[in-house]
C-alpha positions in Angstrom: 68.2 55.0 87.8 68.3 56.8 91.2 64.8 56.0 92.5 66.1 52.1 91.9 69.5 52.7 93.8 67.1 54.0 96.7 65.3 51.7 96.9 68.0 48.9 97.2 69.7 50.4 99.9 66.5 51.3 101.8 65.7 47.6 101.2 69.2 47.1 102.4 69.3 47.7 105.7 66.6 46.8 106.9 66.3 44.0 109.5 64.4 40.7 109.5 61.4 42.5 111.6 61.5 45.6 109.2 62.4 48.1 110.8 65.5 50.4 109.7 68.9 49.2 111.3 71.0 52.2 112.8 73.6 50.1 114.5 77.3 50.9 112.9 79.4 47.8 111.5 80.9 45.6 114.2 84.4 45.2 113.8 86.1 42.7 116.5 84.6 42.0 120.6 82.4 44.1 121.7 82.4 44.8 125.7 79.5 46.1 127.6 80.7 47.6 130.7 78.3 49.3 133.7 80.7 51.1 136.2 78.7 52.2 139.5 80.5 56.1 139.6 83.2 58.2 140.3 82.7 58.5 143.6 87.0 58.1 145.0 90.1 58.1 143.2 90.2 54.5 143.7 87.4 54.2 141.2 88.5 56.4 138.7 91.5 54.7 138.5 89.7 51.3 137.8 87.7 53.4 135.1 90.6 54.6 133.5 92.4 50.4 134.0 89.5 49.2 132.0 89.2 52.0 129.1 93.1 51.6 128.4 92.9 48.0 128.5 90.5 47.9 126.2 92.1 50.1 123.7 95.3 48.2 124.0 93.7 44.8 123.3 91.7 46.3 120.4 88.1 45.4 122.4 85.5 48.0 121.5 84.4 49.1 124.5 80.8 50.5 125.6 81.0 52.1 129.1 78.4 53.4 131.2 78.4 55.4 134.1 75.6 54.2 136.6 75.8 57.3 139.0 75.6 54.8 142.1 71.7 53.5 141.1 71.2 49.9 140.5 68.5 50.5 138.0 70.7 52.8 136.2 73.1 49.6 136.0 70.1 47.3 134.6 68.9 49.8 132.3 72.7 50.2 130.7 72.5 46.1 130.6 69.9 46.0 128.6 71.1 48.4 126.5 74.1 45.7 126.0 71.9 43.1 124.9 69.5 45.0 122.7 73.1 46.0 120.8 74.0 42.3 120.9 77.6 43.0 122.8 79.8 39.7 122.8 80.4 40.3 126.8 78.7 41.9 129.5 81.0 43.5 132.4 79.6 45.1 135.0 80.9 46.0 138.7 77.9 45.9 141.3 76.9 48.5 143.5 74.5 46.1 146.0 75.3 42.1 146.2 71.2 41.3 145.5 68.4 41.9 142.5 70.9 40.7 139.8 69.1 37.4 138.5 66.3 38.8 135.8 68.8 40.9 134.3 71.3 37.8 133.9 68.4 35.8 133.2 68.5 38.3 130.1 71.5 38.3 128.9 71.6 34.3 129.0 68.5 34.3 127.0 70.5 36.4 124.8 73.4 34.3 125.0 75.6 36.8 126.1 78.1 35.7 129.3 78.5 38.2 132.1 81.4 39.3 133.8 81.5 40.1 137.3 84.2 42.4 138.5 85.4 44.5 141.7 82.2 43.5 143.7 80.5 40.0 144.2 76.8 38.9 144.1 74.3 36.5 145.1 72.1 34.7 142.8 69.6 31.9 143.3 71.7 30.3 140.1 75.0 30.9 140.2 75.2 29.9 136.2 73.6 32.8 135.2 77.1 34.4 135.0 80.2 33.4 133.7 82.7 34.3 136.7 84.2 36.8 138.6 87.4 38.9 138.7 87.9 41.2 141.6 89.7 41.9 145.2 89.1 39.4 148.0 87.4 41.8 150.4 87.3 39.2 153.2 91.1 38.5 153.1 91.1 42.4 153.8 88.9 42.3 156.8 91.1 39.6 158.3 94.4 41.1 157.7 93.0 44.5 159.4 92.5 42.4 162.3 95.3 40.9 162.4 97.0 43.9 162.5 95.3 45.3 165.5 95.6 42.0 166.9 99.5 42.6 166.8 99.3 46.3 167.7 97.6 45.8 171.1 98.9 42.6 171.7 100.9 44.1 174.9 98.3 46.6 175.6 97.6 46.6 179.3 93.9 48.4 179.2 91.6 46.0 178.3 89.0 45.9 176.4 90.1 47.6 172.9 87.4 49.9 171.8 86.8 49.5 167.9 84.9 52.0 165.7 84.3 50.3 162.5 83.0 52.8 159.5 81.9 49.8 156.7 81.3 50.5 152.8 77.5 50.9 150.8 74.9 48.6 152.8 74.3 45.2 151.1 77.7 45.8 148.7 79.7 42.5 148.3 83.1 44.8 149.7 81.3 45.9 153.1 80.0 42.3 153.6 83.5 40.7 153.5 85.1 43.3 155.2 82.5 42.8 158.2 82.7 39.4 157.7 86.3 39.0 157.7 87.5 41.5 160.5 84.7 39.6 163.1 86.4 35.6 161.6 89.6 36.8 163.4 88.4 38.5 166.5 86.1 36.3 167.3 88.4 34.1 169.7 89.6 37.5 171.3 86.9 39.0 173.1 89.0 41.6 174.5 88.6 43.5 171.1 85.2 45.1 171.2 83.5 46.6 168.3 81.3 49.0 170.1 79.8 50.8 166.9 79.5 50.2 163.1 77.7 52.3 161.2 78.0 53.1 157.1 79.6 55.8 155.1 78.6 54.6 151.6 83.0 54.4 150.6 82.4 58.6 151.2 85.2 60.8 152.6 82.1 63.3 153.4 80.3 60.3 155.5 83.5 59.3 157.2 84.1 62.9 158.2 80.1 63.4 159.6 80.3 60.2 161.2 83.6 60.8 163.1 82.8 64.0 164.1 79.3 62.7 165.6 81.5 59.5 167.0 83.6 61.8 169.4 80.8 63.5 170.6 79.2 60.0 171.4 82.3 57.8 172.7 85.1 58.2 175.0 88.0 56.0 175.2 88.4 55.0 171.4 91.0 52.4 170.4 90.7 51.8 166.9 89.0 52.9 163.7 88.6 50.2 161.2 87.7 52.0 157.7 86.5 50.0 154.8 88.5 52.7 152.7 90.5 55.3 152.2 87.9 58.2 151.5 85.9 57.6 154.3 89.4 57.5 156.6 90.3 60.5 155.3 87.3 61.6 156.5 88.3 60.6 160.1 91.5 62.4 160.0 89.8 65.4 159.3 88.0 65.3 161.8 90.5 64.1 164.3 92.4 67.4 163.7 89.4 69.7 164.1 89.5 68.2 167.8 93.2 69.0 167.9 93.6 64.8 168.1 96.4 63.2 166.8 95.3 60.5 164.0 97.5 57.4 164.6 98.6 58.0 167.9 95.6 59.1 169.7 93.1 56.6 168.2 94.8 53.7 165.9 93.5 53.9 161.9 93.2 51.0 159.6 91.6 51.8 156.3 91.4 49.5 152.7 92.2 50.7 149.7 96.0 52.1 149.4 95.0 55.4 147.7 97.9 57.6 147.5 96.7 59.7 150.0 96.4 57.0 152.4 100.1 55.8 151.6 101.5 59.6 152.2 98.9 59.7 155.3 100.6 56.0 156.3 104.4 58.1 155.9 103.1 61.0 158.2 101.9 58.6 161.3 98.6 59.6 160.5 97.4 55.6 159.7 98.8 52.7 160.8 98.0 50.2 158.9 96.8 50.0 155.2 95.4 47.1 152.9 96.0 47.0 149.3 92.7 47.0 147.2 94.0 46.4 143.6 91.9 48.9 141.4 93.8 47.5 138.1 91.7 45.4 136.6 91.5 46.3 132.8 94.2 43.5 131.3 93.0 40.9 133.4 89.2 41.5 132.3 90.2 42.1 128.8 91.7 38.6 128.6 88.8 37.1 130.4 87.0 39.0 127.1 89.0 37.0 124.7 88.1 33.7 126.1 84.3 34.2 126.7 83.4 36.1 123.1 85.8 32.9 121.9 83.5 30.7 123.9 85.8 29.6 126.2 85.1 28.5 130.3 87.1 30.9 132.7 87.7 30.5 136.5 84.9 31.0 138.5 86.4 33.3 141.0 89.9 34.9 140.6 91.0 37.6 143.0 93.7 40.2 142.3 97.1 40.3 143.8 97.1 43.0 147.0 99.3 43.4 149.5 99.7 45.0 152.8 101.4 47.9 154.3 102.6 48.9 157.9 103.7 51.6 160.1 107.2 50.2 160.2 108.0 49.4 156.6 110.2 51.3 154.8 107.9 53.0 152.0 111.0 55.1 150.5 111.0 52.6 147.6 107.4 52.3 146.8 106.3 53.4 143.7 103.6 56.1 143.1 100.2 54.5 143.4 98.4 56.1 140.1 95.4 56.9 142.1 
C-alpha cells in the first residue's frame, strides 16, 4: 500500500512533459515586478509603496531588484514568464532594448505594465500600458521657474549647468526635452554644460566639484533629481558658497531632504516626482488579470514647491 501511494503521488506531481513540478499552489493574482534598484530614498519609497499595496490588495508579489542592470531585469522577466505569473510590471532602467522580452511575454499570454519610466518599442502593442510621472512636464516646470526667477535680471546671458539622469533613461530624456522646449524661445538662457550624474548623490558631488573649477559666473543648476542636487550642495559648501543664493538650484523628486533644503533657502524650486504608485499599479494589475484593457498612458498627480511657498503645513514626505 505504501509503495502504491508513493507512485500515485509522484505521478500526480508530474507535468505533461514528464518533469516534476516544484511550483507552489496558486492562490489569486500573481504579479511579477522588476525594480531597477535601491539607489535613492525615492526609489526605496517607490518599492515600499508597491510591496505594501500588494499586501493590502491580496495580490501575490514576486519582487526582483535588478541592481541597475538591464540584463538582470530581462532575466527576472524570463523567470516570471516561466513561473506563469498573471501580470508582469517593471521599471525600465533605460528606454530601449525590451522588444524581445516583451514579445516573449506576449507569446506566453502575459500582459506587461510599464511603470515609472517609459520605453521605446518597435510595436507598442507589446505592452499593455504605462503608469508613472510626466518627465517632460517636470522639465517644462523647471524652465518656467528659471524664466520667472531671472525675469528682471540685468546681466545676460543666464548661464545654466544641467546635471542629467542616467543616459538613455526616459526621465533623463523627458526632463531634458521639456526643459529645452520652454527655453527654445529664450536664447538669453544658455545651457553651457550638461552631464549625466546617473541620479546619484556621489556623482552630483563629483560633477559639481569639477564644474566649479572649469566654469565661472554660473547662474543656475538644473538637476534631474534630488540626490544629485544634494551632492551639488555638498560641493558648494566646500567652496564656502551659498547654495540657492550664489547659484540658483532647481531639482526634481521632492524627497524630504530636498524640501528641508528648500525651507533653508539652499534650493529655490523643488518639482515633485511622485513615487507612491503602488495602489494604482495594483488596480491596473487586477484589470489586466481579468483581461480588461487599461489606459495607454496614465500619469500620477504631482506638485511644484517654490522658495516663496509657505511649507509649514506640508506633511512629512516619507522618503
